[in-house]
C-alpha distance (Angstrom), angle and dihedral (degrees) to the residues before:
residue distance angle dihedral
H1 . . .
F2 3.77 . .
A3 3.79 139.9 .
R4 3.76 126.6 -128.3
F5 3.79 116.2 -156.3
D6 3.75 128.4 -158.1
S7 3.85 106.2 -100.5
R8 3.82 90.0 -122.5
L9 3.81 88.3 66.9
N10 3.77 94.5 57.0
E11 3.84 94.0 86.7
K12 3.83 90.0 54.0
I13 3.83 97.6 46.9
I14 3.80 124.0 87.8
F15 3.79 117.4 -161.1
A16 3.78 108.4 -173.0
Q17 3.74 140.4 162.0
H18 3.81 110.5 -122.7
N19 3.79 131.3 178.5
L20 3.75 104.1 -134.1
V21 3.78 91.8 -164.2
T22 3.79 101.6 51.2
D23 3.85 109.2 15.6
F24 3.81 127.6 85.1
S25 3.77 129.6 -142.6
F26 3.76 111.3 -63.9
N27 3.80 103.3 179.5
S28 3.78 145.5 1.4
F29 3.79 116.8 -96.1
Q30 3.79 139.1 -169.5
L31 3.82 93.9 -156.4
I32 3.78 132.7 26.8
F33 3.86 122.7 -173.7
C34 3.76 115.7 -164.2
R35 3.74 107.9 159.3
N36 3.80 125.5 180.0
V37 3.78 96.7 -12.2
L38 3.80 104.3 100.0
I39 3.82 92.4 59.3
Y40 3.82 87.8 73.1
F41 3.82 94.4 54.9
N42 3.77 129.2 81.1
K43 3.82 119.0 -115.3
D44 3.82 94.9 -93.8
L45 3.75 94.0 50.6
Q46 3.81 91.1 45.4
N47 3.81 89.5 54.9
R48 3.78 91.2 47.7
V49 3.84 92.4 51.0
L50 3.83 91.7 45.3
K51 3.79 89.3 51.8
L52 3.80 88.1 52.9
F53 3.78 90.1 52.7
D54 3.80 90.5 46.9
D55 3.81 90.9 51.9
S56 3.80 90.5 48.5
L57 3.81 100.0 44.5
D58 3.78 122.7 89.5
L59 3.80 120.2 -128.1
N60 3.83 107.6 -84.5
G61 3.78 89.3 19.6
F62 3.82 123.6 134.8
L63 3.78 132.1 -114.5
A64 3.80 116.5 -161.8
L65 3.79 119.4 -167.1
G66 3.81 135.2 175.3
T67 3.80 123.0 -80.2
K68 3.83 92.9 -102.4
E69 3.81 94.1 45.5
N70 3.81 128.3 90.1
I71 3.79 141.8 174.0
R72 3.82 94.5 -155.9
F73 3.82 96.4 111.5
S74 3.78 97.6 28.5
T75 3.78 129.3 112.7
I76 3.84 90.7 -108.5
A77 3.81 98.9 47.7
S78 3.80 95.7 106.5
N79 3.81 90.1 58.5
Y80 3.80 93.8 62.7
K81 3.78 141.8 62.4
P82 3.78 120.7 -153.9
I83 3.83 116.6 -118.2
I84 3.77 113.9 -126.8
G85 3.78 113.7 -99.9
R86 3.78 142.0 57.5
E87 3.76 96.1 -72.3
K88 3.77 121.0 93.9
I89 3.82 98.8 -115.6
W90 3.79 126.3 140.1
R91 3.80 132.6 -174.3
K92 3.77 119.2 -139.5
I93 3.80 108.3 -122.3
K94 3.85 101.6 172.3
């Protein structure tokens, strides 16, 4: 699967390599995709990475995870509202 973006969006999109284990937040984002990565981390590292996402995501921004991943029991869960549907997408509400 792949995504094709309208060329007018290219100037507003940042594609970057980021080490989730050692790096800190480096910007403020409206949308973060992190699919099928957290399932390979233990619970402590999952919470640390989710905190990084929370620190990096704007209010009302979206967090998209893989189908087997969840924030339900994480330290950031109360900051998010699930979006209706089968996909694992949450909106930051606080």
